[in-house]
N, C-alpha and C positions, 0 to 999 in steps of 0.2 A: 466443589460447588460450581455451577455454572450459571451465569447472569444472562438472561435473554431480554433484550430490549425491543419492543414492538414499535412504539412511537417515541421519539426524542428530537427535540429542536432546541438548539442554542442560538440565540439572536445576537448579533453584533452590528452596530450601525457604522462601522468602518467599511471602506471600499465602496463599490457601485453595484453590488449584486445582493438580492435577498435581504435588503434592509428594513423592510416593512414586514408585516405579518403575512407569512408565507402559506398559511392554511394547513390543512391536515396533511401529515406525511407519514410514510412508513419507512423503517429502517430495514434494509435488506442486506444480508452479508453476502459478499461474493468471495470466494476463496480461489487461490490458484490451482489450476487444473491441467496445466501443460507447460513445459519448459520451452522457451525459445532459444535462450543462450545462457551460458553461466562460465564464469572463471573461478567460482568459489569451490572450496572443498566440502565434500559431503560426509557426513558421519556414517553413512552406509548407502548402498544402491547407486544408481546411475543417473537419477534425476533429482532436481531441487525441490519441485513442487509437493511430492508426497511428504517430505520431510517438514514443511511449513504450513501445510494446509488444514492443520487441526484447529477446531474451535476450542477445544481444551488442549492446553500445551502438552506435548510430549518431550521432555527434555533429553530423551535418549536420541531423537531424530533432530538433526540441525544442519544448516549449512554455515560454512565459516570462511571468513575472508582474511587470508594471510596479509601481513603488512608489508613485506618485501618480497618481491614487488607487489604493489597493489593489483588485485585481480580485476578482469573485467566485470561488468555489472551482472547481476542475476536478472534475468528478465523472463517474466512467466505470464501466460495467458490467465484470464479469470473466467469462473463460471458466469453464464448469462443471467440477465435479469429475468423475473418471470414474465411471460407473454402479455400479461394484463397491465404492466406498467406503461403509462403514457407519457410521464413527464419526469425529469430528474432535477432535484434542486441542487444537489452537490454530491460529490464523491469524498469519502474520507479514507485515507490509507492508515493502517495500523500495523506496525511491525513490533515484535517482541525481540529484545536483544540484550546482550551482556558482552563485556569484554573480559578476557582472562587475566590482565594485569594492570598495573597502574599507569601504563603509558598512554599516549594519545590514541584515540580511536573515534573517527567521526563517520557518519553515513548520511546519505540523501536517499529519500524514497520519492520516486516520481511516478506519475501516470503518463503512459505513452499513448498518443492518438496520432495515427497516420505519420509515424516516425517523429513526431514532435512531442517534447516532454513538458509537462507541467510539473516543475521541479519544486519539491518540498523544501524545508529548512535543512540546514546542515546540522544534523543532531550529533552532540557529543555523547558517545555511548559510555553508560556507567558500569562499574564493576559488579553491580547487583542487577538482577533481572529488572528491566524496565520496558515500558511501552512507549513507542514514539509514533506520533500521529501527525498528519497534515490534512487540510481541507482543500479541495479543488472544486470551485464553483463554475469554472469555464473550461471548456474543451480547448486545449491549446492549439488544435487544428481549426482556426477561424476566430477564436476569442469569443465564442457564444456559448450559451448554456449547453450542457450535456444533453444528448438525446438519448433514449433507450438503445437505438441502433449503434451510435458511437460508443456507448458504454460497453456494449456487447463485444466491440472490436478493440477495446482499450487493453493495455497491458500494465503490469506493475513492474517496476524497475528498482532494484535495490542496489545501490552503489556505495562501496567503501571509498571514502574520499581522504582519510588519513589513517 
């Protein structure tokens, strides 16, 4: 079963952005569509993005971060917004992960804009399949709201931290 969400808004009065009614919004899914760099092991093939770009998970295709030594982050480009998008309220990263044993495993997912990271939380990865997400309301390059042009240039960065 696939669940599609067209419009979805969750409000939180903490912080300094989007604290009032933000009006009508549309949720748009951007998937990885090109590799920038990676130190992760792939289940198959020579690229990370085709293994993680599915809207419906395919457990046969994955990227894996060894723990000794910790690999370099997997950094991927994203698909562009539709051309009719004129404003962006926020970006949300979502990564599906699992660890293979009971030891420690953590990861940080960031959005990269002009080589500056909007770093998400340090997520403890579980031994059962789980989803990890973070919200980015401000472009780290300038600390202002994301624009469609800057979203189109953004990259996702998945970093194993322990």
